[in-house]
C-alpha positions as CSV (number, residue, x, y, z in Angstrom):
1,M,41.8,-6.5,14.4
2,L,39.6,-6.4,11.3
3,S,37.0,-8.7,12.9
4,N,37.0,-6.6,16.2
5,L,36.5,-3.4,14.2
6,I,33.6,-4.9,12.2
7,N,32.0,-6.3,15.3
8,T,32.2,-2.9,17.0
9,V,30.6,-1.1,14.1
10,N,27.9,-3.7,13.9
11,D,27.1,-3.4,17.5
12,Y,26.5,0.4,17.2
13,L,24.6,0.0,13.9
14,Y,22.2,-2.7,14.9
15,S,21.9,-2.1,18.6
16,Y,21.0,1.6,18.3
17,I,20.9,3.4,14.9
18,L,19.4,1.0,12.5
19,I,16.7,-0.4,14.8
20,V,15.4,3.1,15.5
21,L,15.7,4.1,11.9
22,L,14.0,1.1,10.4
23,V,11.2,0.9,13.0
24,V,10.4,4.6,13.0
25,G,10.7,4.9,9.2
26,G,8.6,1.8,8.6
27,L,5.9,3.0,11.0
28,Y,5.9,6.4,9.4
29,F,5.4,4.9,5.9
30,T,2.8,2.5,7.2
31,F,0.6,5.3,8.6
32,R,1.2,7.6,5.7
33,T,0.2,4.9,3.2
34,K,-2.8,3.9,5.4
35,F,-1.4,0.4,5.9
36,A,-1.1,-0.3,2.2
37,Q,0.9,-3.5,2.9
38,L,-2.3,-5.0,4.4
39,S,-5.2,-2.9,3.0
40,M,-4.2,-3.3,-0.6
41,A,-3.4,-7.0,-0.7
42,R,-5.8,-7.6,-3.6
43,E,-4.2,-4.8,-5.6
44,Q,-0.8,-6.4,-5.0
45,L,-1.9,-9.6,-6.7
46,K,-3.5,-7.7,-9.6
47,A,-0.4,-5.6,-10.1
48,V,1.9,-8.7,-10.4
49,T,0.0,-10.1,-13.3
50,E,0.1,-6.9,-15.4
51,K,1.7,-7.2,-18.8
52,P,4.1,-4.6,-20.3
53,T,2.3,-1.8,-22.1
54,D,4.2,-2.5,-25.3
55,G,4.2,-6.2,-24.9
56,K,8.0,-6.3,-25.1
57,G,9.4,-4.8,-21.9
58,V,10.1,-6.3,-18.5
59,S,6.8,-7.3,-16.8
60,S,5.9,-6.7,-13.1
61,F,6.3,-10.5,-12.6
62,H,9.8,-10.6,-14.1
63,A,10.8,-7.6,-11.9
64,L,9.3,-9.4,-8.9
65,M,11.3,-12.5,-9.7
66,V,14.6,-10.6,-10.0
67,S,14.0,-8.8,-6.6
68,T,12.8,-12.0,-5.0
69,A,15.8,-13.9,-6.4
70,S,18.0,-11.6,-4.4
71,R,15.8,-11.5,-1.3
72,V,15.1,-15.3,-1.2
73,G,18.5,-16.8,-0.8
74,T,20.8,-18.4,1.6
75,G,19.8,-15.9,4.3
76,N,16.4,-17.6,4.4
77,I,18.0,-20.8,5.5
78,I,21.4,-20.0,7.1
79,G,20.3,-16.6,8.3
80,V,17.2,-17.8,10.0
81,S,19.1,-20.7,11.6
82,T,21.8,-18.4,12.9
83,A,19.1,-16.0,14.4
84,I,17.4,-18.9,16.2
85,C,20.6,-20.4,17.5
86,L,22.1,-17.2,18.7
87,G,19.0,-15.1,19.5
88,G,16.5,-17.8,20.4
89,F,12.9,-18.5,19.2
90,G,11.9,-14.9,19.9
91,S,14.0,-13.7,17.0
92,V,11.4,-15.1,14.7
93,F,8.7,-12.8,16.0
94,W,11.0,-9.7,15.4
95,M,11.6,-11.0,11.9
96,W,7.9,-10.9,11.3
97,V,7.7,-7.3,12.7
98,I,10.5,-6.0,10.5
99,A,8.8,-7.6,7.5
100,L,5.4,-6.2,8.3
101,I,6.5,-2.6,8.7
102,G,9.2,-3.1,6.1
103,G,6.6,-3.8,3.5
104,A,5.7,-0.1,3.6
105,S,9.3,1.0,3.2
106,A,9.6,-1.4,0.2
107,F,6.5,0.2,-1.3
108,V,7.9,3.8,-1.1
109,E,11.4,3.0,-2.4
110,S,10.1,1.0,-5.3
111,T,7.5,3.6,-6.3
112,L,10.1,6.3,-6.2
113,A,12.4,4.1,-8.4
114,Q,9.6,3.9,-11.0
115,I,8.9,7.6,-10.9
116,Y,12.6,8.5,-11.5
117,K,13.6,5.7,-13.8
118,K,15.6,6.3,-16.9
119,K,15.4,5.2,-20.5
120,G,18.1,2.9,-21.8
121,P,18.8,0.9,-24.9
122,E,17.2,-2.3,-23.4
123,G,14.3,-0.5,-21.6
124,S,14.1,1.4,-18.3
125,Y,16.5,1.3,-15.4
126,G,17.0,3.1,-12.1
127,G,17.1,2.8,-8.4
128,P,18.0,4.8,-5.3
129,A,21.1,6.3,-6.9
130,Y,18.9,7.8,-9.6
131,Y,16.2,9.3,-7.3
132,I,19.0,10.6,-5.0
133,E,20.6,12.3,-8.0
134,G,17.4,13.2,-9.9
135,A,15.3,14.5,-7.0
136,L,17.8,15.6,-4.4
137,K,20.4,16.8,-7.0
138,C,23.2,15.2,-5.0
139,R,25.4,13.1,-7.3
140,P,28.2,12.6,-4.7
141,L,25.8,10.9,-2.3
142,A,24.4,8.9,-5.2
143,I,27.9,7.8,-6.1
144,V,28.6,6.7,-2.5
145,F,25.4,4.7,-2.5
146,S,26.3,3.0,-5.8
147,I,29.8,2.1,-4.4
148,L,28.2,0.7,-1.2
149,L,25.8,-1.4,-3.3
150,I,28.7,-2.8,-5.4
151,V,30.6,-3.7,-2.2
152,T,27.6,-5.1,-0.4
153,Y,26.1,-7.3,-3.2
154,G,29.0,-7.9,-5.5
155,V,31.5,-8.7,-2.7
156,G,29.9,-9.2,0.8
157,F,26.6,-10.9,0.0
158,N,28.0,-13.0,-2.9
159,M,31.0,-14.2,-1.0
160,L,28.7,-15.1,1.9
161,A,26.3,-16.9,-0.4
162,S,29.2,-19.0,-1.7
163,Y,30.4,-19.8,1.8
164,N,26.9,-20.7,2.9
165,L,26.4,-23.0,-0.1
166,Q,29.6,-25.0,0.5
167,S,28.9,-25.2,4.2
168,T,25.8,-27.4,3.5
169,F,28.1,-30.1,2.2
170,S,30.0,-30.3,5.5
171,S,27.7,-33.0,6.8
172,Y,28.6,-35.5,4.0
173,A,31.3,-38.1,4.3
174,F,33.2,-36.9,1.2
175,Y,33.6,-33.4,2.6
176,N,37.3,-32.4,3.0
177,A,37.7,-29.0,4.7
178,D,40.9,-28.3,2.8
179,V,39.7,-29.2,-0.6
180,T,35.8,-29.3,-1.0
181,P,35.2,-25.6,-0.4
182,W,37.6,-24.8,-3.3
183,V,36.0,-27.3,-5.6
184,I,32.5,-26.0,-4.9
185,G,33.6,-22.4,-5.2
186,V,35.2,-23.1,-8.6
187,I,32.1,-25.0,-9.9
188,L,29.8,-22.2,-8.7
189,A,32.0,-19.5,-10.3
190,V,31.9,-21.3,-13.7
191,I,28.1,-21.6,-13.7
192,V,27.5,-18.1,-12.6
193,G,30.0,-16.8,-15.1
194,Y,28.2,-18.6,-17.9
195,C,24.9,-16.8,-17.0
196,L,26.6,-13.4,-16.6
197,F,28.3,-13.6,-20.0
198,G,24.8,-14.1,-21.5
199,G,23.8,-10.6,-20.3
200,G,20.9,-9.2,-18.3
201,S,18.2,-11.0,-20.4
202,R,19.6,-14.4,-19.4
203,V,19.7,-13.4,-15.7
204,I,16.0,-12.5,-15.9
205,R,15.0,-15.7,-17.8
206,V,16.9,-17.9,-15.4
207,T,15.6,-16.3,-12.2
208,S,12.0,-16.2,-13.5
209,L,12.2,-19.9,-14.1
210,L,13.9,-21.0,-10.9
211,V,12.5,-18.7,-8.2
212,P,8.9,-20.0,-8.4
213,I,10.0,-23.6,-8.6
214,M,12.3,-23.5,-5.6
215,G,9.9,-21.4,-3.5
216,V,6.9,-23.7,-4.0
217,A,9.0,-26.8,-3.4
218,Y,10.5,-25.4,-0.2
219,I,7.1,-24.3,1.2
220,L,5.6,-27.7,0.5
221,V,8.3,-29.6,2.3
222,A,8.0,-27.2,5.2
223,I,4.3,-27.9,5.4
224,V,5.0,-31.6,5.4
225,V,7.5,-31.2,8.3
226,I,5.1,-29.0,10.3
227,L,2.2,-31.5,9.8
228,L,4.4,-34.4,11.0
229,N,5.1,-32.4,14.1
230,V,1.8,-30.6,14.5
231,T,1.4,-31.6,18.2
232,V,4.3,-29.3,19.2
233,L,3.0,-26.2,17.4
234,P,1.3,-24.7,20.5
235,S,4.5,-25.0,22.5
236,V,6.5,-23.5,19.7
237,F,4.2,-20.5,19.4
238,S,4.2,-20.1,23.2
239,R,8.0,-20.1,23.2
240,I,8.3,-17.6,20.3
241,F,6.1,-15.0,22.1
242,R,7.5,-15.7,25.6
243,E,11.1,-15.2,24.4
244,A,10.2,-12.2,22.2
245,F,8.9,-10.3,25.2
246,D,11.4,-11.4,27.8
247,F,12.6,-7.8,28.4
248,S,15.0,-8.7,31.2
249,A,17.0,-10.9,28.9
250,I,16.7,-8.5,26.0
251,F,17.9,-5.4,27.8
252,G,20.4,-7.5,29.9
253,G,22.4,-8.2,26.7
254,F,20.9,-6.4,23.8
255,G,23.7,-7.0,21.4
256,G,23.0,-10.8,21.5
257,S,19.2,-10.5,22.0
258,C,16.4,-11.9,20.0
259,V,15.4,-8.4,18.9
260,M,18.8,-7.6,17.5
261,Y,19.2,-10.9,15.7
262,G,15.6,-10.9,14.5
263,I,16.0,-7.4,12.9
264,K,19.5,-8.0,11.6
265,R,18.8,-11.3,10.0
266,G,15.3,-10.1,8.9
267,L,16.8,-7.1,7.2
268,F,19.5,-9.3,5.6
269,S,16.7,-11.5,4.2
270,N,14.0,-9.2,3.0
271,E,16.2,-6.1,2.3
272,A,13.2,-3.7,2.8
273,G,14.6,-0.1,3.0
274,V,18.1,-1.2,2.0
275,G,17.7,0.1,-1.5
276,S,18.4,-3.0,-3.5
277,A,15.0,-4.1,-4.9
278,P,14.2,-0.7,-6.4
279,N,16.9,-1.4,-9.0
280,A,14.8,-4.3,-10.2
281,S,11.5,-2.3,-9.8
282,A,12.7,0.4,-12.1
283,A,13.1,-2.1,-15.0
284,A,9.4,-3.0,-15.0
285,D,7.1,-1.5,-17.7
286,V,3.9,-0.6,-15.8
287,G,1.1,1.9,-16.3
288,H,1.4,3.5,-12.9
289,P,4.5,3.7,-10.5
290,V,2.4,2.5,-7.6
291,K,1.8,-0.9,-9.2
292,Q,5.5,-1.8,-8.8
293,G,5.5,-0.5,-5.2
294,L,2.7,-2.9,-4.5
295,V,4.5,-5.7,-6.2
296,Q,7.5,-5.2,-3.9
297,I,5.4,-5.4,-0.8
298,L,4.5,-8.9,-2.0
299,S,8.1,-9.7,-2.5
300,V,8.9,-8.8,1.2
301,F,6.0,-11.0,2.4
302,I,7.1,-13.9,0.2
303,D,10.6,-13.7,1.6
304,T,10.0,-13.4,5.3
305,I,6.4,-14.4,6.1
306,L,6.5,-17.5,3.8
307,V,10.1,-18.6,3.2
308,C,11.8,-17.5,6.5
309,S,8.9,-18.8,8.5
310,A,9.1,-22.1,6.6
311,T,12.7,-22.5,7.7
312,A,12.0,-21.4,11.3
313,F,9.1,-23.8,11.8
314,M,10.9,-26.7,10.2
315,C,13.7,-26.2,12.8
316,M,11.6,-25.3,15.8
317,C,9.1,-28.2,15.4
318,S,11.9,-30.8,15.1
319,G,12.7,-31.0,18.8
320,I,16.4,-30.3,18.1
321,E,17.5,-27.6,20.6
322,P,19.3,-24.7,18.9
323,S,22.8,-23.7,20.1
324,E,25.7,-21.6,19.0
325,A,27.7,-24.8,18.2
326,V,25.2,-25.9,15.5
327,S,24.2,-22.4,14.1
328,G,23.9,-22.2,10.3
329,A,23.5,-25.1,8.0
330,P,24.1,-27.9,10.6
331,Y,21.1,-26.9,12.7
332,V,18.7,-27.0,9.7
333,Q,20.1,-30.3,8.5
334,M,19.9,-31.9,11.9
335,A,16.3,-30.6,12.3
336,L,15.2,-32.1,8.9
337,R,17.0,-35.3,9.5
338,S,15.1,-35.9,12.7
339,T,11.8,-35.6,10.8
340,L,12.5,-36.8,7.2
341,G,15.5,-39.0,7.7
342,E,18.4,-38.8,5.2
343,F,16.1,-37.1,2.7
344,G,16.2,-34.0,4.9
345,P,19.8,-32.9,4.6
346,I,19.8,-33.8,0.9
347,F,16.8,-31.5,0.3
348,I,18.4,-28.7,2.2
349,T,21.5,-29.0,0.1
350,V,19.5,-28.9,-3.2
351,A,17.5,-25.9,-1.8
352,M,20.7,-24.1,-0.9
353,I,22.2,-24.7,-4.4
354,L,19.1,-23.1,-6.0
355,F,18.8,-20.3,-3.4
356,A,22.4,-19.4,-3.6
357,F,22.5,-19.5,-7.4
358,T,19.5,-17.2,-7.9
359,T,20.7,-14.9,-5.1
360,L,24.0,-14.5,-6.9
361,L,22.4,-13.7,-10.2
362,G,20.0,-11.2,-8.6
363,N,22.8,-9.5,-6.7
364,L,25.0,-9.1,-9.8
365,Y,22.1,-7.7,-11.7
366,Y,22.0,-4.9,-9.1
367,V,25.7,-4.4,-9.3
368,N,25.5,-4.0,-13.0
369,Q,22.9,-1.2,-12.5
370,A,25.3,0.5,-10.0
371,F,28.2,0.5,-12.4
372,S,25.9,2.0,-15.1
373,H,25.1,4.9,-12.7
374,I,28.7,5.6,-11.8
375,L,29.9,5.5,-15.4
376,G,26.9,7.4,-16.7
377,R,26.3,4.8,-19.4
378,V,25.8,1.0,-19.8
379,P,29.3,-0.5,-19.3
380,G,31.0,-1.7,-22.5
381,K,31.8,-5.3,-23.3
382,A,35.4,-5.1,-22.2
383,F,34.5,-3.6,-18.8
384,N,31.8,-6.3,-18.3
385,R,34.2,-9.1,-19.1
386,V,36.7,-7.9,-16.5
387,Y,33.9,-7.4,-14.0
388,Y,32.4,-10.8,-14.6
389,V,35.7,-12.5,-14.1
390,I,36.3,-10.7,-10.8
391,A,32.8,-11.4,-9.6
392,S,33.2,-15.1,-10.4
393,A,36.6,-15.2,-8.7
394,L,35.2,-13.7,-5.5
395,L,32.8,-16.7,-5.3
396,V,35.9,-19.0,-5.1
397,V,37.4,-16.8,-2.4
398,G,34.2,-16.5,-0.4
399,A,33.8,-20.3,-0.3
400,V,37.0,-20.7,1.8
401,L,36.9,-17.6,4.1
402,N,35.7,-17.3,7.7
403,A,31.9,-17.2,8.1
404,G,31.9,-14.7,11.0
405,L,34.0,-12.2,9.0
406,L,31.8,-12.6,5.9
407,W,28.6,-12.0,8.0
408,G,30.2,-9.0,9.6
409,I,31.3,-7.4,6.4
410,A,27.9,-8.0,4.7
411,D,26.0,-6.6,7.8
412,V,28.1,-3.4,7.9
413,T,27.9,-2.5,4.2
414,M,24.1,-3.3,4.1
415,G,23.7,-1.2,7.2
416,L,25.5,1.8,5.6
417,M,23.2,1.5,2.5
418,T,20.2,1.6,4.7
419,L,21.5,4.6,6.6
420,I,21.5,6.5,3.2
421,N,18.4,5.1,1.6
422,V,15.9,5.4,4.5
423,P,16.4,9.1,5.2
424,V,16.3,9.8,1.5
425,I,12.9,8.0,1.0
426,I,11.6,9.8,4.1
427,I,12.4,13.1,2.4
428,L,11.0,12.1,-1.0
429,G,8.2,10.0,0.4
430,K,5.6,12.7,-0.3
431,Y,5.8,11.9,-4.0
432,A,5.1,8.2,-3.4
433,F,2.2,9.1,-1.0
434,R,0.7,11.5,-3.6
435,A,1.1,8.8,-6.3
436,L,-0.7,6.3,-4.0
437,A,-3.6,8.8,-3.4
438,D,-3.8,9.3,-7.2
439,Y,-3.9,5.5,-7.8
440,R,-6.6,5.0,-5.2
441,K,-8.7,7.8,-6.6
442,Q,-8.6,6.4,-10.1
443,R,-9.4,2.9,-8.9
444,K,-12.3,4.2,-6.9
445,A,-13.6,5.9,-10.1
446,G,-13.4,2.6,-11.9
447,K,-10.5,3.7,-14.2
448,I,-7.4,1.9,-15.2
449,P,-4.8,4.0,-13.3
450,T,-2.4,6.1,-15.4
451,F,0.2,8.6,-14.1
452,R,1.6,12.0,-14.9
453,S,4.4,13.4,-12.8
454,R,3.0,16.9,-12.6
455,D,-0.1,15.5,-10.9
456,V,2.0,14.8,-7.8
457,G,3.9,18.1,-7.9
458,I,7.0,17.0,-9.8
459,E,7.9,19.9,-12.2
460,E,11.4,18.8,-13.5
461,E,11.8,16.8,-16.7
462,L,11.7,13.1,-16.3
463,D,12.4,10.3,-18.8
464,Y,8.9,8.9,-18.2
465,W,5.5,10.0,-16.9
466,Q,5.5,13.5,-18.5
């Protein structure tokens, strides 16, 4: 009954409501920012290298790594595989579309998070709950958003990441379906718990080290696989576009179409518009809010255009035909085994370990910010200890649950977050657009951009930018 209810809600969310909301909202932001996700590519690279103004705060690069750690995760492997197996090659095209227009949504939400960020004992913090409460003056809605974030990232996504990680071991001879998931879940819980008890600074240090390493290694292996199968690339591209625009198949069964799976799995992967990455963006110490908005565009592109595409092409070039029976880790492992031999499945297992680990840490960083908002203060040590134990225990539970149920729960709660965040940033987007115009004006005049909130029409007292 629970599975049927979740599937029904998902069908309505992703077949109608979210697709319209994400596409219309993304296009609106794209035109209002004058295609900032493409026209300001050079500024994105400049912004990510900016150092904290006091030399001590969280840099743009560190904020990028935390948000990318959450974005670049098991969804980039398992999610892409599932989309191709269930939605066909055409789903890859719709992933690209949602990433391209989603970059503008990511810019707006992260710029707003910077504008409305708060001062804390360890630096700045913020996110959608804070601009909902600070700009819209609606604390009840902000509380609801924070609760959804906790359920989505602390429960749904983390349990799913744990399951996806243990599922990559299913192809090995030692795997025992009754024992191995429990063992892997416990090991993962212990390691993550160790990092959590070290506090937010340890999370940032670990993710800043692992994310670049795992990302570069994954892309390099993907390039090798594609080059070894380069002769099939024309037919792969042809099939992507042919299936992406097969409207008779799409409208004949939209709930299982490439459009639905591409958007659903693309959103799960890059999270643009969901309202998660702004929690990391608010922690960055930058000279102008727009800089962190530009950095988050880059994060969306890294996630989908690079990492998701790497998985997709490794699979599609292998010659292994996707099907529902092999969706998830098995399809990726079979695809790499056909090209790289036994090294392929081993590499995917290692990549999944790193992806899952950094995803878990990035997600729990967000959850910590949500608890701070609900409580109105940074949680005390006793509260954190209980929360860390529960968060670690959920990883054990997630490793042994049903994959379909976990995907369904994660999709529903993520969809509800998006239903709150996108309309809010449409309402507040004018401040991000004015900030962008201010940034461009100063750049054109040859200045190093600085920001004052009153210059974009914000009269209320803010913790920063006065």
